VOPAGU-2260 file (C-alpha; in pm, 1 decimal, decimal comma):
REM VOPAGU-2260
SITE   aa  ch    i         X         Y         Z
SITE  UNK   A    0       0,0       0,0       0,0
SITE  UNK   A    1     140,3     339,3     -90,9
SITE  UNK   A    2     157,4     622,9     155,5
SITE  UNK   A    3    -118,6     800,7     -37,1
SITE  UNK   A    4    -351,1     501,6     -12,9
SITE  UNK   A    5    -275,8     462,0     356,3
SITE  UNK   A    6    -376,3     822,7     410,6
SITE  UNK   A    7    -700,5     775,6     218,5
SITE  UNK   A    8    -789,2     457,4     406,5
SITE  UNK   A    9    -715,8     622,1     739,8
SITE  UNK   A   10    -934,9     918,5     652,0
SITE  UNK   A   11   -1219,7     694,4     537,1
SITE  UNK   A   12   -1208,7     492,3     858,4
SITE  UNK   A   13   -1204,2     808,1    1067,8
SITE  UNK   A   14   -1488,0     971,7     876,6
SITE  UNK   A   15   -1721,5     680,0     957,4
SITE  UNK   A   16   -1682,2     738,3    1330,1
SITE  UNK   A   17   -1948,4     954,9    1489,2
SITE  UNK   A   18   -1813,5    1291,8    1601,5
SITE  UNK   A   19   -1877,8    1354,3    1971,5
SITE  UNK   A   20   -2125,1    1623,4    2069,9
SITE  UNK   A   21   -2006,7    1951,5    2218,4
SITE  UNK   A   22   -1998,8    1965,6    2594,7
SITE  UNK   A   23   -2158,5    2268,5    2758,5
SITE  UNK   A   24   -2056,9    2469,5    3062,6
SITE  UNK   A   25   -2361,4    2328,0    3239,4
SITE  UNK   A   26   -2200,8    1980,1    3217,6
SITE  UNK   A   27   -1939,2    2080,8    3476,1
SITE  UNK   A   28   -1989,0    2170,0    3843,4
SITE  UNK   A   29   -1638,9    2313,1    3904,3
SITE  UNK   A   30   -1425,5    2565,0    3711,2
SITE  UNK   A   31   -1078,0    2712,3    3728,3
SITE  UNK   A   32    -905,8    2959,8    3498,6
SITE  UNK   A   33    -568,7    2874,6    3347,0
SITE  UNK   A   34    -377,6    3133,5    3143,5
SITE  UNK   A   35    -212,7    3007,9    2827,4
SITE  UNK   A   36     160,5    3065,6    2800,2
SITE  UNK   A   37     371,8    3187,2    2509,2
SITE  UNK   A   38     538,4    2845,8    2491,2
SITE  UNK   A   39     199,9    2666,8    2459,9
SITE  UNK   A   40     157,7    2784,5    2099,7
SITE  UNK   A   41     309,8    2579,7    1820,8
SITE  UNK   A   42     436,1    2690,6    1478,0
SITE  UNK   A   43      76,2    2691,4    1349,5
SITE  UNK   A   44     -17,1    2972,5    1589,0
SITE  UNK   A   45    -240,1    2780,3    1828,7
SITE  UNK   A   46    -195,0    2578,4    2146,6
SITE  UNK   A   47     -35,3    2245,1    2063,1
SITE  UNK   A   48    -245,7    1937,5    2134,6
SITE  UNK   A   49      -8,7    1802,4    2400,8
SITE  UNK   A   50     -69,8    2109,9    2617,9
SITE  UNK   A   51    -439,0    2022,9    2654,0
SITE  UNK   A   52    -348,5    1722,4    2868,9
SITE  UNK   A   53    -139,9    1947,3    3090,9
SITE  UNK   A   54    -443,8    2172,0    3139,7
SITE  UNK   A   55    -651,4    1863,9    3230,1
SITE  UNK   A   56    -397,7    1748,7    3488,5
SITE  UNK   A   57    -353,1    2098,2    3631,1
SITE  UNK   A   58    -727,3    2153,0    3677,0
SITE  UNK   A   59    -791,6    1819,2    3850,2
SITE  UNK   A   60    -490,2    1832,5    4078,6
SITE  UNK   A   61    -555,6    2196,6    4166,8
SITE  UNK   A   62    -908,9    2098,9    4271,8
SITE  UNK   A   63    -774,3    1814,7    4489,4
SITE  UNK   A   64    -509,8    2037,5    4649,7
SITE  UNK   A   65    -762,6    2317,0    4714,4
SITE  UNK   A   66    -996,3    2064,0    4876,9
SITE  UNK   A   67    -713,6    1955,9    5109,9
SITE  UNK   A   68    -716,0    1595,1    4989,6
SITE  UNK   A   69    -385,4    1594,9    4800,1
SITE  UNK   A   70     -43,4    1691,3    4930,0
SITE  UNK   A   71     177,3    1632,6    4626,9
SITE  UNK   A   72     482,4    1574,6    4845,2
SITE  UNK   A   73     345,2    1375,4    5138,0
SITE  UNK   A   74       8,5    1210,7    5063,9
SITE  UNK   A   75      16,3     835,9    5125,7
SITE  UNK   A   76    -235,0     785,6    4842,6
SITE  UNK   A   77    -173,7     934,3    4497,2
SITE  UNK   A   78    -356,2     917,5    4165,0
SITE  UNK   A   79    -184,3     772,0    3859,4
SITE  UNK   A   80    -327,4     848,2    3516,3
SITE  UNK   A   81    -406,9     525,3    3329,6
SITE  UNK   A   82    -617,2     659,8    3042,1
SITE  UNK   A   83    -664,8     990,3    2862,8
SITE  UNK   A   84    -863,8    1112,2    2566,1
SITE  UNK   A   85    -940,6    1451,4    2409,9
SITE  UNK   A   86   -1168,3    1584,2    2135,0
SITE  UNK   A   87   -1075,1    1915,5    1973,7
SITE  UNK   A   88   -1337,3    2152,9    1831,9
SITE  UNK   A   89   -1189,1    2506,6    1827,1
SITE  UNK   A   90    -837,0    2641,6    1843,7
SITE  UNK   A   91    -705,3    2804,0    2158,2
SITE  UNK   A   92    -406,1    3039,0    2139,4
SITE  UNK   A   93    -183,0    3247,1    2364,2
SITE  UNK   A   94    -265,6    3494,1    2524,2
SITE  UNK   A   95    -616,8    3357,8    2589,7
SITE  UNK   A   96    -727,2    3242,5    2931,4
SITE  UNK   A   97    -892,7    2902,1    2942,1
SITE  UNK   A   98   -1183,4    2830,8    3172,1
SITE  UNK   A   99   -1156,3    2463,3    3263,5
SITE  UNK   A  100   -1463,4    2269,9    3372,0
SITE  UNK   A  101   -1412,3    1960,7    3587,9
SITE  UNK   A  102   -1657,9    1683,8    3672,7
SITE  UNK   A  103   -1642,6    1327,9    3801,2
SITE  UNK   A  104   -1846,8    1090,1    3586,1
SITE  UNK   A  105   -1750,8     763,3    3753,9
SITE  UNK   A  106   -1635,6     700,7    4107,5
SITE  UNK   A  107   -1509,3     349,9    4173,5
SITE  UNK   A  108   -1342,4     183,6    4470,7
SITE  UNK   A  109    -990,3     290,5    4368,2
SITE  UNK   A  110   -1045,5     474,6    4040,6
SITE  UNK   A  111   -1205,4     796,4    3919,3
SITE  UNK   A  112   -1303,4     911,4    3572,0
SITE  UNK   A  113   -1276,0    1287,5    3535,9
SITE  UNK   A  114   -1446,2    1479,6    3255,0
SITE  UNK   A  115   -1274,5    1801,7    3154,6
SITE  UNK   A  116   -1394,8    2082,0    2926,4
SITE  UNK   A  117   -1184,8    2372,3    2800,9
SITE  UNK   A  118   -1378,9    2692,5    2734,0
SITE  UNK   A  119   -1275,5    3018,5    2571,1
SITE  UNK   A  120   -1397,7    3341,8    2729,2
SITE  UNK   A  121   -1773,7    3328,4    2784,1
SITE  UNK   A  122   -1839,4    3057,8    2523,7
SITE  UNK   A  123   -2103,4    2800,9    2614,3
SITE  UNK   A  124   -1957,8    2520,7    2396,8
SITE  UNK   A  125   -1625,1    2361,2    2488,3
SITE  UNK   A  126   -1332,1    2432,2    2257,6
SITE  UNK   A  127   -1211,4    2085,0    2361,2
SITE  UNK   A  128   -1324,3    1818,8    2601,5
SITE  UNK   A  129   -1201,8    1486,2    2717,9
SITE  UNK   A  130   -1141,8    1265,6    3014,3
SITE  UNK   A  131    -876,1    1097,8    3215,5
SITE  UNK   A  132    -883,8     819,5    3467,1
SITE  UNK   A  133    -687,5     814,6    3790,1
SITE  UNK   A  134    -621,4     490,8    3971,9
SITE  UNK   A  135    -536,6     570,1    4331,4
SITE  UNK   A  136    -239,8     382,7    4471,8
SITE  UNK   A  137     -27,4     366,5    4782,3
SITE  UNK   A  138     265,3     602,3    4713,8
SITE  UNK   A  139     523,8     349,5    4833,1
SITE  UNK   A  140     394,5      15,9    4700,9
SITE  UNK   A  141     223,4     160,7    4389,4
SITE  UNK   A  142     -62,2     -85,5    4448,6
SITE  UNK   A  143    -426,8      24,9    4415,0
SITE  UNK   A  144    -603,7     124,9    4735,4
SITE  UNK   A  145    -956,8     228,0    4825,6
SITE  UNK   A  146   -1022,6     599,5    4798,7
SITE  UNK   A  147    -972,1     766,2    5137,7
SITE  UNK   A  148   -1294,3     900,8    5290,8
SITE  UNK   A  149   -1200,1    1270,6    5256,4
SITE  UNK   A  150   -1096,6    1223,2    4892,7
SITE  UNK   A  151   -1420,0    1040,5    4810,0
SITE  UNK   A  152   -1622,7    1319,6    4972,8
SITE  UNK   A  153   -1439,3    1587,3    4769,3
SITE  UNK   A  154   -1496,9    1391,8    4448,6
SITE  UNK   A  155   -1865,0    1339,2    4525,7
SITE  UNK   A  156   -1904,8    1720,1    4538,7
SITE  UNK   A  157   -1830,4    1739,5    4163,9
SITE  UNK   A  158   -1984,5    1407,2    4064,1
SITE  UNK   A  159   -2229,2    1404,7    3772,6
SITE  UNK   A  160   -2243,6    1026,5    3725,7
SITE  UNK   A  161   -2242,7     690,8    3897,1
């Protein structure tokens, strides 16, 4: 198969997938603002896709720290990211501020699925949205553990699912 044919086949396969619906601000119970940085932009003049995952991680961990349930240096239980995904709808570029919506859609015994939406200015539709899953582990053994009571309570405050 030539490179051209590979590209056409890849595009055809992708085009048959259903595009996800926009997420709205109302889908998220918690928000923080993150300023973009000069270095976030790529040569195409918009924030590079890899930065979106950094915004996701920053928003979730900031929420946990602000709730007093994560001490990044000393907590016995920490969350490890085991899955991420992002859908892109509109470009974001420096020097825009991003309003990041955070929700918990699934709260398990030792895992949490976070939903994250990135919004520009006062826009109602997300410029991008996605999720990531934390599995909570003992910092030393790296083995999964049940969510501590205080952490579970903080996560339930922003829960929108089961």
